[in-house]
N, C-alpha and C positions, 0 to 999 in steps of 0.2 A: 537553431542549434540548442537553445535552452530546453526545448521540449525533449530532445534526445538525451541531454544530460540529466534532467530531472527524472525522465521515464527510466533511464538506465539505472540510476540509483534506486528508484522505487522497485524496479524489477529485481535487483539483487536482494534488497531487504525482503520483498515478498517471497522470493525463492527460499530464503533462509527460514521464514515463518512457515512456509508450506512444508519444507523438509521436517520441521519440528512437529507440525500438525499431524503429519503422517508417520511420525516417529522414525524417519530415515536417519536422523542424526540426533545426538545427545545435545540438549541445549547448553550444557555446561562443559562441553568438550574442550580440552586444553588447547587445541589448535585454533580455536575461534578467538579472535581478538577480545581482550577484556571488555572493551566498550560494548561489544555485541553479545557477550555471554548472557545467558538467561538462567537465573536461579529458579528453583521450584516455587519460591514465594514471590517471584517478580514476573517478568514478561512471560516466562514459560507457562505460568499458571493461567494467564489470560487467553492463551492460544486455545485452551480447551473449554472456555466458557461458551454458553449459548450465543452471546453477542459476537463471538469470533466467527460466526457462520451466517451466511445469507443463502437462502434457498438450499440449505443442507450442505453447502460447500464452504470450505474455509475462505474467509475474506481475502486472505493472501493469494489463494489460487485465482480468484476473480481478478485480483490486482495484477497478477502476472499477465493474464489475457489483455487487460486494459493497457498496461504499459507496452506490451508487445505490439498491440494495435497502433498505439501512438507512435512508436518507433518506426513501424512499417509504413504508416501513413505519412510520416515526415520524410523518410528516406525515399519513398515512392512518389513523393510530391503530389499526393492526393488528399492530404489532411484537410486542406482548406477548401476543397471542392464540395459543393452541395450535391447530394443530401448528406454525405458523410460528415461534413463539418457540423451540421446540426446534431447528428448522432454523437459526435465527440463532445460537443458542448453539453448536451443532456447527460451523457455518461460522466463527464467530468464534474458537473454540478452535483450529480448523485454521489460521487466519491467525497465531495466536500461536505455535503449534508450528513452522510454516514460518518465521515471523519469527525464532524462536530459532535455528533451523538456519542461516538466511541471515546473521544477526548473527555467529554463530560463523565462518561462511565468510568474511565480510568482514574480521573481525579476525585470523583465523589462517591462512586459505588464500590469499585474494587480497590481503590486507593493504591494503585500500582503505578509507580513512575517509570513507565516504559519509554526509554529514550528513542528507541527505534520506531515505536508506534508514533510518537510525536513528530519525528522526522518525516515519516511517511505521510502523515496527515498534512504537514506543512508543504511537502512536495506536491501533494494533490491540489492544495490551494494555489500554489505558484503555477502549476500546469493550467488550472482553470483560468487564472488571470492572464496568462500568456496566450491561451486560446482566444479569450475575449478580445485581447488587444490585437490579435491577428498578426 
């Protein structure tokens, strides 16, 4: 159940970032909770940096696929079946490594304290640990 909880939160945050990446919503819209709002010089600015894309796609879009696969695998009771389990471990490890690089980038290169980014990177670490513990 933890994986479903973590992946659901990650999916919601990733969906928000994807909507901003494709300019479907305004990052400072008044209907968005204050905690999640992105100003031009904060989180919204990092969504458009080269580090916010892997293979030309927004990281958040790839995250949406990852989280949906985790939720589907858990609900379908095939998450821990080989060879899919190995795929999920490798994909999860990749999200943790990418998250470590992106956290470094946020703290020391762009110097943007993106709370939602940090939450997502933390969720990815918790998902990876949960997968390892089986």
